[in-house]
PDB file of all heavy atoms in Angstrom:
ATOM      1  N   MET A   1      57.458  78.183 100.040  1.00  0.00           N
ATOM      2  CA  MET A   1      58.903  77.835 100.183  1.00  0.00           C
ATOM      3  C   MET A   1      59.754  78.790  99.099  1.00  0.00           C
ATOM      4  O   MET A   1      59.272  78.807  97.933  1.00  0.00           O
ATOM      5  CB  MET A   1      59.124  76.350 100.010  1.00  0.00           C
ATOM      6  CG  MET A   1      60.473  75.974 100.007  1.00  0.00           C
ATOM      7  SD  MET A   1      61.412  75.651 101.550  1.00  0.00           S
ATOM      8  CE  MET A   1      60.449  74.961 102.804  1.00  0.00           C
ATOM      9  N   ILE A   2      60.866  79.160  99.439  1.00  0.00           N
ATOM     10  CA  ILE A   2      61.683  79.892  98.500  1.00  0.00           C
ATOM     11  C   ILE A   2      62.381  78.972  97.586  1.00  0.00           C
ATOM     12  O   ILE A   2      63.131  78.023  98.054  1.00  0.00           O
ATOM     13  CB  ILE A   2      62.729  80.800  99.240  1.00  0.00           C
ATOM     14  CG1 ILE A   2      61.841  81.892 100.046  1.00  0.00           C
ATOM     15  CG2 ILE A   2      63.687  81.444  98.414  1.00  0.00           C
ATOM     16  CD1 ILE A   2      62.918  82.733 101.009  1.00  0.00           C
ATOM     17  N   ASP A   3      62.430  79.233  96.359  1.00  0.00           N
ATOM     18  CA  ASP A   3      63.137  78.399  95.372  1.00  0.00           C
ATOM     19  C   ASP A   3      64.469  79.248  95.101  1.00  0.00           C
ATOM     20  O   ASP A   3      64.631  80.178  94.355  1.00  0.00           O
ATOM     21  CB  ASP A   3      62.434  78.351  94.072  1.00  0.00           C
ATOM     22  CG  ASP A   3      63.140  77.449  93.047  1.00  0.00           C
ATOM     23  OD1 ASP A   3      64.254  77.025  93.210  1.00  0.00           O
ATOM     24  OD2 ASP A   3      62.559  77.339  91.910  1.00  0.00           O
ATOM     25  N   PHE A   4      65.605  78.811  95.752  1.00  0.00           N
ATOM     26  CA  PHE A   4      66.850  79.576  95.710  1.00  0.00           C
ATOM     27  C   PHE A   4      67.452  79.544  94.375  1.00  0.00           C
ATOM     28  O   PHE A   4      67.976  80.653  93.900  1.00  0.00           O
ATOM     29  CB  PHE A   4      67.752  78.916  96.781  1.00  0.00           C
ATOM     30  CG  PHE A   4      67.437  79.267  98.116  1.00  0.00           C
ATOM     31  CD1 PHE A   4      66.878  78.215  98.919  1.00  0.00           C
ATOM     32  CD2 PHE A   4      67.645  80.535  98.709  1.00  0.00           C
ATOM     33  CE1 PHE A   4      66.636  78.632 100.314  1.00  0.00           C
ATOM     34  CE2 PHE A   4      67.299  80.687  99.976  1.00  0.00           C
ATOM     35  CZ  PHE A   4      66.739  79.724 100.858  1.00  0.00           C
ATOM     36  N   GLU A   5      67.239  78.488  93.631  1.00  0.00           N
ATOM     37  CA  GLU A   5      67.776  78.461  92.278  1.00  0.00           C
ATOM     38  C   GLU A   5      67.133  79.520  91.463  1.00  0.00           C
ATOM     39  O   GLU A   5      67.716  80.236  90.577  1.00  0.00           O
ATOM     40  CB  GLU A   5      67.621  77.157  91.605  1.00  0.00           C
ATOM     41  CG  GLU A   5      68.485  75.912  92.343  1.00  0.00           C
ATOM     42  CD  GLU A   5      69.904  76.291  92.293  1.00  0.00           C
ATOM     43  OE1 GLU A   5      70.409  76.664  91.280  1.00  0.00           O
ATOM     44  OE2 GLU A   5      70.557  75.940  93.289  1.00  0.00           O
ATOM     45  N   GLU A   6      65.844  79.680  91.503  1.00  0.00           N
ATOM     46  CA  GLU A   6      65.195  80.709  90.878  1.00  0.00           C
ATOM     47  C   GLU A   6      65.604  82.129  91.238  1.00  0.00           C
ATOM     48  O   GLU A   6      65.726  83.050  90.409  1.00  0.00           O
ATOM     49  CB  GLU A   6      63.650  80.468  90.953  1.00  0.00           C
ATOM     50  CG  GLU A   6      62.858  81.438  90.085  1.00  0.00           C
ATOM     51  CD  GLU A   6      62.969  81.132  88.623  1.00  0.00           C
ATOM     52  OE1 GLU A   6      63.230  80.050  88.209  1.00  0.00           O
ATOM     53  OE2 GLU A   6      62.984  82.150  87.852  1.00  0.00           O
ATOM     54  N   GLU A   7      65.737  82.228  92.463  1.00  0.00           N
ATOM     55  CA  GLU A   7      66.208  83.541  93.099  1.00  0.00           C
ATOM     56  C   GLU A   7      67.478  83.833  92.518  1.00  0.00           C
ATOM     57  O   GLU A   7      67.786  85.118  92.227  1.00  0.00           O
ATOM     58  CB  GLU A   7      66.126  83.549  94.543  1.00  0.00           C
ATOM     59  CG  GLU A   7      64.831  83.485  95.207  1.00  0.00           C
ATOM     60  CD  GLU A   7      63.948  84.681  94.923  1.00  0.00           C
ATOM     61  OE1 GLU A   7      64.431  85.833  94.876  1.00  0.00           O
ATOM     62  OE2 GLU A   7      62.705  84.536  94.631  1.00  0.00           O
ATOM     63  N   LEU A   8      68.439  83.001  92.513  1.00  0.00           N
ATOM     64  CA  LEU A   8      69.852  83.210  91.968  1.00  0.00           C
ATOM     65  C   LEU A   8      69.832  83.665  90.549  1.00  0.00           C
ATOM     66  O   LEU A   8      70.564  84.413  90.052  1.00  0.00           O
ATOM     67  CB  LEU A   8      70.620  82.021  92.253  1.00  0.00           C
ATOM     68  CG  LEU A   8      71.145  81.876  93.629  1.00  0.00           C
ATOM     69  CD1 LEU A   8      71.755  80.523  93.818  1.00  0.00           C
ATOM     70  CD2 LEU A   8      71.991  82.998  94.214  1.00  0.00           C
ATOM     71  N   LYS A   9      68.877  83.191  89.737  1.00  0.00           N
ATOM     72  CA  LYS A   9      68.755  83.411  88.427  1.00  0.00           C
ATOM     73  C   LYS A   9      68.334  84.918  88.207  1.00  0.00           C
ATOM     74  O   LYS A   9      68.777  85.574  87.242  1.00  0.00           O
ATOM     75  CB  LYS A   9      67.746  82.532  87.621  1.00  0.00           C
ATOM     76  CG  LYS A   9      68.246  80.972  87.513  1.00  0.00           C
ATOM     77  CD  LYS A   9      67.095  80.326  86.859  1.00  0.00           C
ATOM     78  CE  LYS A   9      67.479  78.817  86.773  1.00  0.00           C
ATOM     79  NZ  LYS A   9      66.363  77.957  86.369  1.00  0.00           N
ATOM     80  N   ARG A  10      67.523  85.230  89.029  1.00  0.00           N
ATOM     81  CA  ARG A  10      67.011  86.704  89.003  1.00  0.00           C
ATOM     82  C   ARG A  10      67.905  87.783  89.586  1.00  0.00           C
ATOM     83  O   ARG A  10      67.650  89.041  89.524  1.00  0.00           O
ATOM     84  CB  ARG A  10      65.529  86.886  89.598  1.00  0.00           C
ATOM     85  CG  ARG A  10      64.587  86.094  88.778  1.00  0.00           C
ATOM     86  CD  ARG A  10      63.118  86.309  89.231  1.00  0.00           C
ATOM     87  NE  ARG A  10      63.050  85.702  90.684  1.00  0.00           N
ATOM     88  CZ  ARG A  10      61.943  85.789  91.420  1.00  0.00           C
ATOM     89  NH1 ARG A  10      61.055  86.636  91.025  1.00  0.00           N
ATOM     90  NH2 ARG A  10      61.887  85.254  92.542  1.00  0.00           N
ATOM     91  N   PHE A  11      68.926  87.295  90.355  1.00  0.00           N
ATOM     92  CA  PHE A  11      69.797  88.224  91.107  1.00  0.00           C
ATOM     93  C   PHE A  11      70.575  89.132  90.221  1.00  0.00           C
ATOM     94  O   PHE A  11      70.988  88.775  89.259  1.00  0.00           O
ATOM     95  CB  PHE A  11      70.777  87.361  91.896  1.00  0.00           C
ATOM     96  CG  PHE A  11      71.730  88.302  92.538  1.00  0.00           C
ATOM     97  CD1 PHE A  11      71.449  88.948  93.714  1.00  0.00           C
ATOM     98  CD2 PHE A  11      73.079  88.350  92.183  1.00  0.00           C
ATOM     99  CE1 PHE A  11      72.379  89.759  94.367  1.00  0.00           C
ATOM    100  CE2 PHE A  11      74.057  89.204  92.728  1.00  0.00           C
ATOM    101  CZ  PHE A  11      73.592  89.929  93.834  1.00  0.00           C
ATOM    102  N   ARG A  12      70.528  90.457  90.571  1.00  0.00           N
ATOM    103  CA  ARG A  12      71.348  91.503  89.831  1.00  0.00           C
ATOM    104  C   ARG A  12      72.063  92.285  90.972  1.00  0.00           C
ATOM    105  O   ARG A  12      71.459  92.853  91.868  1.00  0.00           O
ATOM    106  CB  ARG A  12      70.292  92.403  88.983  1.00  0.00           C
ATOM    107  CG  ARG A  12      69.533  91.750  87.982  1.00  0.00           C
ATOM    108  CD  ARG A  12      70.460  91.405  86.833  1.00  0.00           C
ATOM    109  NE  ARG A  12      69.609  90.695  85.889  1.00  0.00           N
ATOM    110  CZ  ARG A  12      69.554  89.317  85.621  1.00  0.00           C
ATOM    111  NH1 ARG A  12      70.212  88.590  86.542  1.00  0.00           N
ATOM    112  NH2 ARG A  12      68.791  88.788  84.694  1.00  0.00           N
ATOM    113  N   PRO A  13      73.345  92.445  90.862  1.00  0.00           N
ATOM    114  CA  PRO A  13      74.064  93.102  91.804  1.00  0.00           C
ATOM    115  C   PRO A  13      73.695  94.618  91.814  1.00  0.00           C
ATOM    116  O   PRO A  13      73.457  95.138  90.794  1.00  0.00           O
ATOM    117  CB  PRO A  13      75.528  92.989  91.522  1.00  0.00           C
ATOM    118  CG  PRO A  13      75.544  92.229  90.221  1.00  0.00           C
ATOM    119  CD  PRO A  13      74.178  91.786  89.873  1.00  0.00           C
ATOM    120  N   SER A  14      73.649  95.259  92.958  1.00  0.00           N
ATOM    121  CA  SER A  14      73.358  96.645  93.085  1.00  0.00           C
ATOM    122  C   SER A  14      74.561  97.508  92.551  1.00  0.00           C
ATOM    123  O   SER A  14      75.706  97.259  92.859  1.00  0.00           O
ATOM    124  CB  SER A  14      73.259  97.036  94.471  1.00  0.00           C
ATOM    125  OG  SER A  14      73.111  98.419  94.600  1.00  0.00           O
ATOM    126  N   THR A  15      74.183  98.453  91.663  1.00  0.00           N
ATOM    127  CA  THR A  15      75.316  99.296  90.933  1.00  0.00           C
ATOM    128  C   THR A  15      75.920 100.196  92.077  1.00  0.00           C
ATOM    129  O   THR A  15      77.066 100.685  91.921  1.00  0.00           O
ATOM    130  CB  THR A  15      74.780 100.096  89.815  1.00  0.00           C
ATOM    131  OG1 THR A  15      73.745 100.835  90.305  1.00  0.00           O
ATOM    132  CG2 THR A  15      74.435  99.158  88.738  1.00  0.00           C
ATOM    133  N   GLU A  16      75.220 100.657  93.067  1.00  0.00           N
ATOM    134  CA  GLU A  16      75.568 101.478  94.099  1.00  0.00           C
ATOM    135  C   GLU A  16      76.785 100.955  94.852  1.00  0.00           C
ATOM    136  O   GLU A  16      77.691 101.658  95.284  1.00  0.00           O
ATOM    137  CB  GLU A  16      74.566 102.012  95.021  1.00  0.00           C
ATOM    138  CG  GLU A  16      73.414 102.817  94.391  1.00  0.00           C
ATOM    139  CD  GLU A  16      72.261 102.048  93.684  1.00  0.00           C
ATOM    140  OE1 GLU A  16      72.126 100.779  93.915  1.00  0.00           O
ATOM    141  OE2 GLU A  16      71.590 102.631  92.915  1.00  0.00           O
ATOM    142  N   ILE A  17      76.712  99.600  95.105  1.00  0.00           N
ATOM    143  CA  ILE A  17      77.683  98.870  95.848  1.00  0.00           C
ATOM    144  C   ILE A  17      79.084  99.001  95.197  1.00  0.00           C
ATOM    145  O   ILE A  17      80.087  99.331  95.861  1.00  0.00           O
ATOM    146  CB  ILE A  17      77.368  97.437  96.224  1.00  0.00           C
ATOM    147  CG1 ILE A  17      76.081  97.410  96.901  1.00  0.00           C
ATOM    148  CG2 ILE A  17      78.540  96.699  96.811  1.00  0.00           C
ATOM    149  CD1 ILE A  17      76.208  97.971  98.336  1.00  0.00           C
ATOM    150  N   GLY A  18      79.057  98.782  93.817  1.00  0.00           N
ATOM    151  CA  GLY A  18      80.326  98.953  93.147  1.00  0.00           C
ATOM    152  C   GLY A  18      80.890 100.384  93.166  1.00  0.00           C
ATOM    153  O   GLY A  18      82.023 100.651  93.364  1.00  0.00           O
ATOM    154  N   ASP A  19      79.946 101.427  93.099  1.00  0.00           N
ATOM    155  CA  ASP A  19      80.469 102.794  93.101  1.00  0.00           C
ATOM    156  C   ASP A  19      80.985 103.089  94.573  1.00  0.00           C
ATOM    157  O   ASP A  19      81.965 103.724  94.673  1.00  0.00           O
ATOM    158  CB  ASP A  19      79.103 103.771  92.953  1.00  0.00           C
ATOM    159  CG  ASP A  19      78.660 103.631  91.560  1.00  0.00           C
ATOM    160  OD1 ASP A  19      79.433 103.042  90.626  1.00  0.00           O
ATOM    161  OD2 ASP A  19      77.525 104.062  91.317  1.00  0.00           O
ATOM    162  N   VAL A  20      80.368 102.696  95.600  1.00  0.00           N
ATOM    163  CA  VAL A  20      80.780 102.859  96.911  1.00  0.00           C
ATOM    164  C   VAL A  20      82.299 102.196  97.145  1.00  0.00           C
ATOM    165  O   VAL A  20      83.199 102.771  97.812  1.00  0.00           O
ATOM    166  CB  VAL A  20      79.867 102.298  98.033  1.00  0.00           C
ATOM    167  CG1 VAL A  20      80.565 102.179  99.410  1.00  0.00           C
ATOM    168  CG2 VAL A  20      78.666 103.111  98.042  1.00  0.00           C
ATOM    169  N   GLU A  21      82.429 101.026  96.610  1.00  0.00           N
ATOM    170  CA  GLU A  21      83.749 100.250  96.662  1.00  0.00           C
ATOM    171  C   GLU A  21      84.842 101.047  95.960  1.00  0.00           C
ATOM    172  O   GLU A  21      85.897 101.251  96.627  1.00  0.00           O
ATOM    173  CB  GLU A  21      83.627  98.821  96.108  1.00  0.00           C
ATOM    174  CG  GLU A  21      82.848  97.878  96.825  1.00  0.00           C
ATOM    175  CD  GLU A  21      82.672  96.640  96.133  1.00  0.00           C
ATOM    176  OE1 GLU A  21      82.889  96.472  94.856  1.00  0.00           O
ATOM    177  OE2 GLU A  21      82.308  95.621  96.776  1.00  0.00           O
ATOM    178  N   LYS A  22      84.600 101.677  94.900  1.00  0.00           N
ATOM    179  CA  LYS A  22      85.538 102.552  94.123  1.00  0.00           C
ATOM    180  C   LYS A  22      85.848 103.757  95.014  1.00  0.00           C
ATOM    181  O   LYS A  22      87.016 104.151  95.204  1.00  0.00           O
ATOM    182  CB  LYS A  22      85.074 103.064  92.856  1.00  0.00           C
ATOM    183  CG  LYS A  22      84.911 101.862  91.788  1.00  0.00           C
ATOM    184  CD  LYS A  22      84.239 102.295  90.528  1.00  0.00           C
ATOM    185  CE  LYS A  22      83.853 101.223  89.657  1.00  0.00           C
ATOM    186  NZ  LYS A  22      83.187 101.638  88.534  1.00  0.00           N
ATOM    187  N   VAL A  23      84.842 104.415  95.702  1.00  0.00           N
ATOM    188  CA  VAL A  23      85.098 105.656  96.433  1.00  0.00           C
ATOM    189  C   VAL A  23      85.985 105.254  97.641  1.00  0.00           C
ATOM    190  O   VAL A  23      86.936 106.085  98.002  1.00  0.00           O
ATOM    191  CB  VAL A  23      83.906 106.339  96.665  1.00  0.00           C
ATOM    192  CG1 VAL A  23      84.018 107.388  97.802  1.00  0.00           C
ATOM    193  CG2 VAL A  23      83.207 106.814  95.507  1.00  0.00           C
ATOM    194  N   ILE A  24      85.595 104.310  98.276  1.00  0.00           N
ATOM    195  CA  ILE A  24      86.268 103.922  99.602  1.00  0.00           C
ATOM    196  C   ILE A  24      87.763 103.396  99.264  1.00  0.00           C
ATOM    197  O   ILE A  24      88.711 103.787 100.024  1.00  0.00           O
ATOM    198  CB  ILE A  24      85.613 102.685 100.278  1.00  0.00           C
ATOM    199  CG1 ILE A  24      84.171 103.354 100.881  1.00  0.00           C
ATOM    200  CG2 ILE A  24      86.379 102.095 101.399  1.00  0.00           C
ATOM    201  CD1 ILE A  24      83.309 102.224 101.421  1.00  0.00           C
ATOM    202  N   GLY A  25      87.924 102.777  98.188  1.00  0.00           N
ATOM    203  CA  GLY A  25      89.320 102.280  97.815  1.00  0.00           C
ATOM    204  C   GLY A  25      90.230 103.452  97.467  1.00  0.00           C
ATOM    205  O   GLY A  25      91.424 103.315  97.732  1.00  0.00           O
ATOM    206  N   THR A  26      89.625 104.613  97.025  1.00  0.00           N
ATOM    207  CA  THR A  26      90.555 105.726  96.711  1.00  0.00           C
ATOM    208  C   THR A  26      90.714 106.688  97.754  1.00  0.00           C
ATOM    209  O   THR A  26      91.402 107.529  97.579  1.00  0.00           O
ATOM    210  CB  THR A  26      90.070 106.393  95.397  1.00  0.00           C
ATOM    211  OG1 THR A  26      88.714 106.875  95.687  1.00  0.00           O
ATOM    212  CG2 THR A  26      89.962 105.452  94.134  1.00  0.00           C
ATOM    213  N   GLU A  27      89.940 106.607  98.723  1.00  0.00           N
ATOM    214  CA  GLU A  27      89.929 107.693  99.929  1.00  0.00           C
ATOM    215  C   GLU A  27      91.077 107.217 100.850  1.00  0.00           C
ATOM    216  O   GLU A  27      91.381 106.040 101.094  1.00  0.00           O
ATOM    217  CB  GLU A  27      88.721 107.722 100.769  1.00  0.00           C
ATOM    218  CG  GLU A  27      87.614 108.276  99.789  1.00  0.00           C
ATOM    219  CD  GLU A  27      87.963 109.770  99.472  1.00  0.00           C
ATOM    220  OE1 GLU A  27      88.305 110.537 100.424  1.00  0.00           O
ATOM    221  OE2 GLU A  27      87.630 110.275  98.572  1.00  0.00           O
ATOM    222  N   ASP A  28      91.764 108.228 101.511  1.00  0.00           N
ATOM    223  CA  ASP A  28      92.532 108.023 102.698  1.00  0.00           C
ATOM    224  C   ASP A  28      91.865 108.050 103.977  1.00  0.00           C
ATOM    225  O   ASP A  28      91.440 109.028 104.399  1.00  0.00           O
ATOM    226  CB  ASP A  28      93.629 109.131 102.561  1.00  0.00           C
ATOM    227  CG  ASP A  28      94.711 108.996 103.755  1.00  0.00           C
ATOM    228  OD1 ASP A  28      94.844 107.831 104.357  1.00  0.00           O
ATOM    229  OD2 ASP A  28      95.179 109.988 104.204  1.00  0.00           O
ATOM    230  N   LEU A  29      91.443 106.845 104.405  1.00  0.00           N
ATOM    231  CA  LEU A  29      90.600 106.668 105.639  1.00  0.00           C
ATOM    232  C   LEU A  29      91.706 106.496 106.854  1.00  0.00           C
ATOM    233  O   LEU A  29      92.287 105.560 106.976  1.00  0.00           O
ATOM    234  CB  LEU A  29      89.684 105.597 105.441  1.00  0.00           C
ATOM    235  CG  LEU A  29      88.746 105.605 104.339  1.00  0.00           C
ATOM    236  CD1 LEU A  29      87.951 104.361 104.190  1.00  0.00           C
ATOM    237  CD2 LEU A  29      87.810 106.807 104.438  1.00  0.00           C
ATOM    238  N   THR A  30      91.469 107.499 107.746  1.00  0.00           N
ATOM    239  CA  THR A  30      92.337 107.275 108.982  1.00  0.00           C
ATOM    240  C   THR A  30      91.243 106.865 110.066  1.00  0.00           C
ATOM    241  O   THR A  30      90.175 107.449 110.222  1.00  0.00           O
ATOM    242  CB  THR A  30      92.830 108.873 109.357  1.00  0.00           C
ATOM    243  OG1 THR A  30      93.582 109.354 108.256  1.00  0.00           O
ATOM    244  CG2 THR A  30      93.605 108.714 110.627  1.00  0.00           C
ATOM    245  N   ASP A  31      91.570 105.804 110.675  1.00  0.00           N
ATOM    246  CA  ASP A  31      90.824 105.291 111.742  1.00  0.00           C
ATOM    247  C   ASP A  31      91.389 105.577 113.147  1.00  0.00           C
ATOM    248  O   ASP A  31      92.452 106.483 113.274  1.00  0.00           O
ATOM    249  CB  ASP A  31      90.619 103.720 111.678  1.00  0.00           C
ATOM    250  CG  ASP A  31      92.034 103.053 111.993  1.00  0.00           C
ATOM    251  OD1 ASP A  31      92.967 103.554 112.111  1.00  0.00           O
ATOM    252  OD2 ASP A  31      91.993 101.775 111.805  1.00  0.00           O
ATOM    253  N   MET A  32      90.716 105.264 114.094  1.00  0.00           N
ATOM    254  CA  MET A  32      91.099 105.788 115.482  1.00  0.00           C
ATOM    255  C   MET A  32      92.375 105.404 115.885  1.00  0.00           C
ATOM    256  O   MET A  32      93.151 106.043 116.605  1.00  0.00           O
ATOM    257  CB  MET A  32      90.036 105.207 116.550  1.00  0.00           C
ATOM    258  CG  MET A  32      88.735 105.934 116.420  1.00  0.00           C
ATOM    259  SD  MET A  32      88.805 107.798 116.794  1.00  0.00           S
ATOM    260  CE  MET A  32      89.438 107.836 118.487  1.00  0.00           C
ATOM    261  N   SER A  33      92.738 104.089 115.398  1.00  0.00           N
ATOM    262  CA  SER A  33      94.114 103.711 115.866  1.00  0.00           C
ATOM    263  C   SER A  33      95.171 104.513 115.175  1.00  0.00           C
ATOM    264  O   SER A  33      96.178 104.834 115.881  1.00  0.00           O
ATOM    265  CB  SER A  33      94.353 102.234 115.630  1.00  0.00           C
ATOM    266  OG  SER A  33      94.287 101.951 114.191  1.00  0.00           O
ATOM    267  N   ASP A  34      94.964 104.986 114.041  1.00  0.00           N
ATOM    268  CA  ASP A  34      95.981 105.823 113.238  1.00  0.00           C
ATOM    269  C   ASP A  34      95.988 107.184 114.010  1.00  0.00           C
ATOM    270  O   ASP A  34      97.106 107.728 114.206  1.00  0.00           O
ATOM    271  CB  ASP A  34      95.520 106.121 111.813  1.00  0.00           C
ATOM    272  CG  ASP A  34      95.605 104.803 110.990  1.00  0.00           C
ATOM    273  OD1 ASP A  34      96.384 103.908 111.253  1.00  0.00           O
ATOM    274  OD2 ASP A  34      94.839 104.826 109.991  1.00  0.00           O
ATOM    275  N   LEU A  35      94.898 107.721 114.478  1.00  0.00           N
ATOM    276  CA  LEU A  35      94.847 108.973 115.142  1.00  0.00           C
ATOM    277  C   LEU A  35      95.539 108.924 116.390  1.00  0.00           C
ATOM    278  O   LEU A  35      96.289 109.744 116.868  1.00  0.00           O
ATOM    279  CB  LEU A  35      93.392 109.501 115.357  1.00  0.00           C
ATOM    280  CG  LEU A  35      92.676 109.866 114.046  1.00  0.00           C
ATOM    281  CD1 LEU A  35      91.194 110.024 114.486  1.00  0.00           C
ATOM    282  CD2 LEU A  35      93.232 111.049 113.354  1.00  0.00           C
ATOM    283  N   MET A  36      95.410 107.714 117.180  1.00  0.00           N
ATOM    284  CA  MET A  36      96.067 107.516 118.537  1.00  0.00           C
ATOM    285  C   MET A  36      97.645 107.519 118.283  1.00  0.00           C
ATOM    286  O   MET A  36      98.433 108.068 119.110  1.00  0.00           O
ATOM    287  CB  MET A  36      95.496 106.257 119.151  1.00  0.00           C
ATOM    288  CG  MET A  36      94.214 106.552 119.740  1.00  0.00           C
ATOM    289  SD  MET A  36      93.983 107.825 120.917  1.00  0.00           S
ATOM    290  CE  MET A  36      94.960 107.314 122.207  1.00  0.00           C
ATOM    291  N   MET A  37      98.059 106.753 117.327  1.00  0.00           N
ATOM    292  CA  MET A  37      99.422 106.654 117.021  1.00  0.00           C
ATOM    293  C   MET A  37     100.024 107.907 116.619  1.00  0.00           C
ATOM    294  O   MET A  37     101.189 108.321 117.106  1.00  0.00           O
ATOM    295  CB  MET A  37      99.616 105.609 115.812  1.00  0.00           C
ATOM    296  CG  MET A  37      99.401 104.211 116.183  1.00  0.00           C
ATOM    297  SD  MET A  37     100.234 103.578 117.512  1.00  0.00           S
ATOM    298  CE  MET A  37     101.815 103.423 116.841  1.00  0.00           C
ATOM    299  N   GLN A  38      99.378 108.792 115.850  1.00  0.00           N
ATOM    300  CA  GLN A  38      99.836 110.174 115.614  1.00  0.00           C
ATOM    301  C   GLN A  38      99.822 111.049 116.852  1.00  0.00           C
ATOM    302  O   GLN A  38     100.995 111.813 116.964  1.00  0.00           O
ATOM    303  CB  GLN A  38      99.025 110.912 114.516  1.00  0.00           C
ATOM    304  CG  GLN A  38      99.013 110.234 113.102  1.00  0.00           C
ATOM    305  CD  GLN A  38      97.958 110.765 112.217  1.00  0.00           C
ATOM    306  OE1 GLN A  38      97.243 111.700 112.536  1.00  0.00           O
ATOM    307  NE2 GLN A  38      98.000 110.320 111.002  1.00  0.00           N
ATOM    308  N   LEU A  39      98.991 110.892 117.757  1.00  0.00           N
ATOM    309  CA  LEU A  39      98.928 111.649 118.947  1.00  0.00           C
ATOM    310  C   LEU A  39     100.004 111.326 119.824  1.00  0.00           C
ATOM    311  O   LEU A  39     100.726 112.104 120.428  1.00  0.00           O
ATOM    312  CB  LEU A  39      97.617 111.500 119.615  1.00  0.00           C
ATOM    313  CG  LEU A  39      97.488 112.162 120.905  1.00  0.00           C
ATOM    314  CD1 LEU A  39      97.514 113.693 120.764  1.00  0.00           C
ATOM    315  CD2 LEU A  39      96.183 111.843 121.665  1.00  0.00           C
ATOM    316  N   MET A  40     100.254 109.992 120.048  1.00  0.00           N
ATOM    317  CA  MET A  40     101.404 109.352 120.741  1.00  0.00           C
ATOM    318  C   MET A  40     102.723 109.807 120.314  1.00  0.00           C
ATOM    319  O   MET A  40     103.755 110.260 121.100  1.00  0.00           O
ATOM    320  CB  MET A  40     101.220 108.011 121.049  1.00  0.00           C
ATOM    321  CG  MET A  40     100.108 107.483 121.672  1.00  0.00           C
ATOM    322  SD  MET A  40      99.729 105.722 121.689  1.00  0.00           S
ATOM    323  CE  MET A  40     101.308 104.983 122.241  1.00  0.00           C
ATOM    324  N   LYS A  41     102.844 109.932 118.979  1.00  0.00           N
ATOM    325  CA  LYS A  41     104.175 110.243 118.286  1.00  0.00           C
ATOM    326  C   LYS A  41     104.493 111.805 118.580  1.00  0.00           C
ATOM    327  O   LYS A  41     105.429 112.246 118.918  1.00  0.00           O
ATOM    328  CB  LYS A  41     104.070 110.006 116.854  1.00  0.00           C
ATOM    329  CG  LYS A  41     105.405 110.295 116.144  1.00  0.00           C
ATOM    330  CD  LYS A  41     105.286 109.931 114.645  1.00  0.00           C
ATOM    331  CE  LYS A  41     106.608 110.332 113.862  1.00  0.00           C
ATOM    332  NZ  LYS A  41     106.398 110.097 112.448  1.00  0.00           N
ATOM    333  N   SER A  42     103.400 112.582 118.423  1.00  0.00           N
ATOM    334  CA  SER A  42     103.502 113.916 118.652  1.00  0.00           C
ATOM    335  C   SER A  42     103.835 114.253 120.107  1.00  0.00           C
ATOM    336  O   SER A  42     104.650 115.137 120.485  1.00  0.00           O
ATOM    337  CB  SER A  42     102.199 114.714 118.380  1.00  0.00           C
ATOM    338  OG  SER A  42     102.073 115.974 118.580  1.00  0.00           O
ATOM    339  N   VAL A  43     103.170 113.746 121.091  1.00  0.00           N
ATOM    340  CA  VAL A  43     103.620 113.914 122.508  1.00  0.00           C
ATOM    341  C   VAL A  43     104.932 113.389 122.774  1.00  0.00           C
ATOM    342  O   VAL A  43     105.645 114.055 123.439  1.00  0.00           O
ATOM    343  CB  VAL A  43     102.409 113.129 123.358  1.00  0.00           C
ATOM    344  CG1 VAL A  43     102.918 113.038 124.813  1.00  0.00           C
ATOM    345  CG2 VAL A  43     101.018 113.702 123.214  1.00  0.00           C
ATOM    346  N   SER A  44     105.345 112.271 122.191  1.00  0.00           N
ATOM    347  CA  SER A  44     106.716 111.811 122.408  1.00  0.00           C
ATOM    348  C   SER A  44     107.741 112.777 121.898  1.00  0.00           C
ATOM    349  O   SER A  44     108.686 113.043 122.490  1.00  0.00           O
ATOM    350  CB  SER A  44     106.927 110.484 121.755  1.00  0.00           C
ATOM    351  OG  SER A  44     108.224 110.121 121.879  1.00  0.00           O
ATOM    352  N   GLU A  45     107.383 113.375 120.732  1.00  0.00           N
ATOM    353  CA  GLU A  45     108.462 114.337 120.088  1.00  0.00           C
ATOM    354  C   GLU A  45     108.597 115.707 120.916  1.00  0.00           C
ATOM    355  O   GLU A  45     109.531 116.245 121.072  1.00  0.00           O
ATOM    356  CB  GLU A  45     108.042 114.538 118.678  1.00  0.00           C
ATOM    357  CG  GLU A  45     108.245 113.522 117.703  1.00  0.00           C
ATOM    358  CD  GLU A  45     107.746 113.642 116.428  1.00  0.00           C
ATOM    359  OE1 GLU A  45     106.852 114.684 116.133  1.00  0.00           O
ATOM    360  OE2 GLU A  45     108.017 112.914 115.433  1.00  0.00           O
ATOM    361  N   LYS A  46     107.467 116.077 121.554  1.00  0.00           N
ATOM    362  CA  LYS A  46     107.419 117.281 122.259  1.00  0.00           C
ATOM    363  C   LYS A  46     108.112 117.112 123.650  1.00  0.00           C
ATOM    364  O   LYS A  46     108.713 118.071 124.053  1.00  0.00           O
ATOM    365  CB  LYS A  46     105.997 117.687 122.595  1.00  0.00           C
ATOM    366  CG  LYS A  46     105.163 118.264 121.394  1.00  0.00           C
ATOM    367  CD  LYS A  46     103.924 118.767 121.617  1.00  0.00           C
ATOM    368  CE  LYS A  46     103.227 119.231 120.415  1.00  0.00           C
ATOM    369  NZ  LYS A  46     101.937 119.813 120.489  1.00  0.00           N
ATOM    370  N   SER A  47     108.113 115.883 124.158  1.00  0.00           N
ATOM    371  CA  SER A  47     108.683 115.607 125.456  1.00  0.00           C
ATOM    372  C   SER A  47     110.222 115.435 125.325  1.00  0.00           C
ATOM    373  O   SER A  47     111.035 115.495 126.343  1.00  0.00           O
ATOM    374  CB  SER A  47     108.121 114.420 126.166  1.00  0.00           C
ATOM    375  OG  SER A  47     108.449 113.244 125.434  1.00  0.00           O
ATOM    376  N   GLU A  48     110.770 115.312 124.106  1.00  0.00           N
ATOM    377  CA  GLU A  48     112.320 115.094 123.888  1.00  0.00           C
ATOM    378  C   GLU A  48     112.894 116.410 123.871  1.00  0.00           C
ATOM    379  O   GLU A  48     112.677 117.503 123.846  1.00  0.00           O
ATOM    380  CB  GLU A  48     112.488 114.308 122.694  1.00  0.00           C
ATOM    381  CG  GLU A  48     111.967 112.857 122.836  1.00  0.00           C
ATOM    382  CD  GLU A  48     112.152 112.088 121.482  1.00  0.00           C
ATOM    383  OE1 GLU A  48     112.601 112.636 120.466  1.00  0.00           O
ATOM    384  OE2 GLU A  48     111.929 110.760 121.485  1.00  0.00           O
TER     385      GLU A  48
END
């Protein structure tokens, strides 16, 4: 049986996760909905 209290005492957070969070937080991430909105705006402007 797993002793959860003992496991929690030995837990150490991964340093890589913290590094990834910093990088993701500073990047300009464009998702598919952003791309679609830009495309629709571009098409709308061209048709006017």
